[in-house]
Structures are given as structure tokens and as C-alpha cells.
TISE-867917 format. One record per residue (C-alpha): residue number from 1; residue in one letter; z, x, y. Coordinates in nm, 2 decimals, m for minus. Example, Ala and Ser with C-alpha at 12.3 -4.5 7.8 and 13.67 -1.06 7.14 Angstrom:
<nodes>
NODE   resi   resn        w        u        v
NODE      1      a     0.78     1.23    m0.45
NODE      2      s     0.71     1.37    m0.11
</nodes>
This chain:
<nodes>
NODE   resi   resn        w        u        v
NODE      1      m     0.00     0.00     0.00
NODE      2      n     0.08     0.28     0.24
NODE      3      d    m0.25     0.46     0.18
NODE      4      l    m0.48     0.16     0.15
NODE      5      v    m0.32    m0.13     0.34
NODE      6      g    m0.13     0.06     0.60
NODE      7      i    m0.11     0.04     0.98
NODE      8      i    m0.49     0.07     1.03
NODE      9      r    m0.67    m0.15     0.78
NODE     10      r    m1.03    m0.14     0.66
NODE     11      e    m1.21    m0.38     0.43
NODE     12      p    m1.32    m0.13     0.16
NODE     13      e    m0.97     0.02     0.14
NODE     14      m    m0.81    m0.32     0.10
NODE     15      r    m1.05    m0.42    m0.17
NODE     16      q    m0.97    m0.09    m0.35
NODE     17      a    m0.60    m0.17    m0.31
NODE     18      l    m0.65    m0.51    m0.48
NODE     19      e    m0.82    m0.34    m0.77
NODE     20      k    m0.54    m0.09    m0.81
NODE     21      l    m0.28    m0.36    m0.78
NODE     22      a    m0.45    m0.56    m1.06
NODE     23      e    m0.44    m0.24    m1.28
NODE     24      l    m0.07    m0.19    m1.20
NODE     25      r     0.01    m0.56    m1.29
NODE     26      v    m0.13    m0.49    m1.63
NODE     27      r     0.07    m0.17    m1.67
NODE     28      a     0.38    m0.34    m1.54
NODE     29      r     0.38    m0.58    m1.84
NODE     30      r     0.47    m0.28    m2.06
NODE     31      a     0.73    m0.14    m1.82
NODE     32      g     1.08    m0.10    m1.97
NODE     33      v     1.40     0.09    m1.91
NODE     34      e     1.62     0.28    m2.14
NODE     35      g     2.00     0.28    m2.12
NODE     36      h     2.24     0.05    m1.96
NODE     37      r     2.21    m0.14    m1.63
NODE     38      q     2.52     0.02    m1.48
NODE     39      f     2.43     0.31    m1.25
NODE     40      n     2.07     0.29    m1.35
NODE     41      p     1.84     0.25    m1.05
NODE     42      g     1.54     0.24    m1.29
NODE     43      w     1.68    m0.08    m1.44
NODE     44      h     1.67    m0.26    m1.10
NODE     45      l     1.33    m0.11    m1.01
NODE     46      a     1.19    m0.24    m1.34
NODE     47      l     1.33    m0.59    m1.26
NODE     48      d     1.18    m0.58    m0.91
NODE     49      l     0.84    m0.43    m1.01
NODE     50      r     0.66    m0.76    m1.08
NODE     51      n     0.77    m0.92    m0.76
NODE     52      m     0.69    m0.60    m0.56
NODE     53      l     0.33    m0.61    m0.70
NODE     54      l     0.30    m0.99    m0.62
NODE     55      v     0.41    m0.94    m0.26
NODE     56      s     0.18    m0.64    m0.22
NODE     57      e    m0.11    m0.85    m0.35
NODE     58      c    m0.02    m1.13    m0.10
NODE     59      v    m0.02    m0.88     0.19
NODE     60      a    m0.35    m0.72     0.09
NODE     61      r    m0.53    m1.05     0.03
NODE     62      a    m0.41    m1.20     0.36
NODE     63      a    m0.49    m0.88     0.55
NODE     64      l    m0.84    m0.88     0.40
NODE     65      e    m0.90    m1.25     0.49
NODE     66      r    m0.78    m1.22     0.85
NODE     67      t    m1.08    m1.07     1.03
NODE     68      e    m0.92    m0.98     1.36
NODE     69      s    m0.66    m0.75     1.51
NODE     70      r    m0.34    m0.91     1.65
NODE     71      g     0.01    m0.78     1.70
NODE     72      g     0.10    m0.55     1.41
NODE     73      h    m0.21    m0.64     1.21
NODE     74      t    m0.49    m0.39     1.30
NODE     75      r    m0.83    m0.40     1.15
NODE     76      e    m1.05    m0.10     1.24
NODE     77      d    m1.36    m0.30     1.13
NODE     78      h    m1.25    m0.60     1.34
NODE     79      p    m1.07    m0.45     1.65
NODE     80      a    m1.06    m0.76     1.87
NODE     81      m    m0.85    m1.07     1.86
NODE     82      d    m1.04    m1.38     1.75
NODE     83      r    m0.92    m1.70     1.91
NODE     84      k    m0.99    m1.90     1.59
NODE     85      w    m0.72    m1.71     1.40
NODE     86      r    m0.43    m1.77     1.64
NODE     87      r    m0.33    m2.10     1.49
NODE     88      i    m0.40    m2.01     1.13
NODE     89      n    m0.12    m1.92     0.89
NODE     90      l    m0.23    m1.77     0.55
NODE     91      l    m0.02    m1.88     0.26
NODE     92      c     0.01    m1.72    m0.08
NODE     93      a     0.10    m1.91    m0.39
NODE     94      l     0.15    m1.80    m0.75
NODE     95      t    m0.08    m2.03    m0.96
NODE     96      d    m0.15    m2.06    m1.33
NODE     97      p    m0.51    m1.96    m1.43
NODE     98      t    m0.54    m2.30    m1.60
NODE     99      g    m0.44    m2.49    m1.28
NODE    100      g    m0.12    m2.58    m1.09
NODE    101      l     0.17    m2.36    m0.98
NODE    102      a     0.26    m2.08    m1.22
NODE    103      v     0.60    m2.06    m1.39
NODE    104      d     0.53    m1.72    m1.55
NODE    105      p     0.48    m1.44    m1.29
NODE    106      v     0.31    m1.23    m1.56
NODE    107      r     0.02    m1.47    m1.61
NODE    108      g     0.02    m1.61    m1.26
NODE    109      q    m0.25    m1.53    m1.01
NODE    110      i    m0.22    m1.52    m0.63
NODE    111      t    m0.41    m1.80    m0.45
NODE    112      l    m0.46    m1.78    m0.08
NODE    113      s    m0.48    m2.09     0.14
NODE    114      s    m0.47    m2.15     0.52
NODE    115      e    m0.27    m2.39     0.73
NODE    116      t    m0.34    m2.47     1.09
NODE    117      t    m0.03    m2.47     1.31
NODE    118      e     0.05    m2.66     1.63
NODE    119      p    m0.03    m2.48     1.95
NODE    120      v     0.26    m2.31     2.13
NODE    121      r     0.39    m2.54     2.40
NODE    122      a     0.32    m2.43     2.76
NODE    123      d     0.70    m2.44     2.85
NODE    124      l     0.77    m2.20     2.56
NODE    125      l     0.48    m1.97     2.66
NODE    126      a     0.63    m1.96     3.02
NODE    127      l     0.94    m1.79     2.89
NODE    128      f     0.74    m1.47     2.81
NODE    129      d     0.60    m1.21     3.04
NODE    130      k     0.21    m1.22     3.04
NODE    131      e     0.22    m0.84     2.96
NODE    132      e     0.40    m0.91     2.64
NODE    133      l     0.18    m1.20     2.54
NODE    134      v    m0.14    m0.99     2.58
NODE    135      k    m0.05    m0.83     2.23
NODE    136      y    m0.07    m1.17     2.06
NODE    137      l    m0.30    m1.39     2.26
NODE    138      a    m0.67    m1.35     2.35
NODE    139      e    m0.74    m1.33     2.73
NODE    140      e    m0.88    m1.68     2.75
NODE    141      e    m0.57    m1.82     2.57
NODE    142      l    m0.34    m1.67     2.84
NODE    143      y    m0.49    m1.89     3.11
NODE    144      e    m0.52    m2.22     2.92
</nodes>
């Protein structure tokens, strides 16, 4: 994630990250820990491994989908903010390959969907300095 879905993001690298994450999910099925759970950091890491891989896949899929730069999300191949993205939240869900929500994180697949949010009310926007909002809103949005 640090190397391929880091601070500055590029489409080919994010696609490569998703391929590597898929390989790691297969390998993680065989992960195990020897010894007792007391004073054994490997034990807890093995328990967290599946979830860390799922969260990493969610981040990579959403970053690949969002074709703009805004706030902490910087795409080198899409350097400008795009007005159409401001009100879109990307949601990840763990779904079963046969349909519906997954109960088994091993078999589950990440599905990405989008949800349109309500615009920020003018009285709330007025609480912020324009210089601060420039990081998050396109210029035409600042003067609506």
C-alpha cells in the first residue's frame, strides 16, 4: 500500500496493488501461527491479516475509482478537483460471489458502490475560511 497506493496515486500502480492484494488474500488463507497467544505478536497479526487485506483493497478500489485530486487524495493522472465527485461517497461492502452480503471474509469479494450526499449548507460553509475550503472545493463551488 505504501509503495503503490501512497500519497501520490497513479492508475497503473493502483491496478498493480489490487493484483498483489488478490495474491496476498490467497496466501493469507494458509497463514498460521505457532505457539500460544500470550506475548505472541504474530498471533494477533495473523488474526488481523484478513481484515487488513480487505481494508487495503477497499482503499485501493475507491482511490482507483475517484478520478480527481481533493484533500488528502492526490491522483497524479487526475491532478484537478472535479465538481462531480464532491457529493459522492464511495462505499465498500463484502459480498458473497453467489450474491448478497458475505458472511465469510475468506470467500467474500469487495463490491464498490457510490452514494450521493446532500450539499453542505451555506451556513456551515460560512464557518470556514475560504483559504481552508480551497483544498476541498473547486473554485466554482466556493462562490455558489
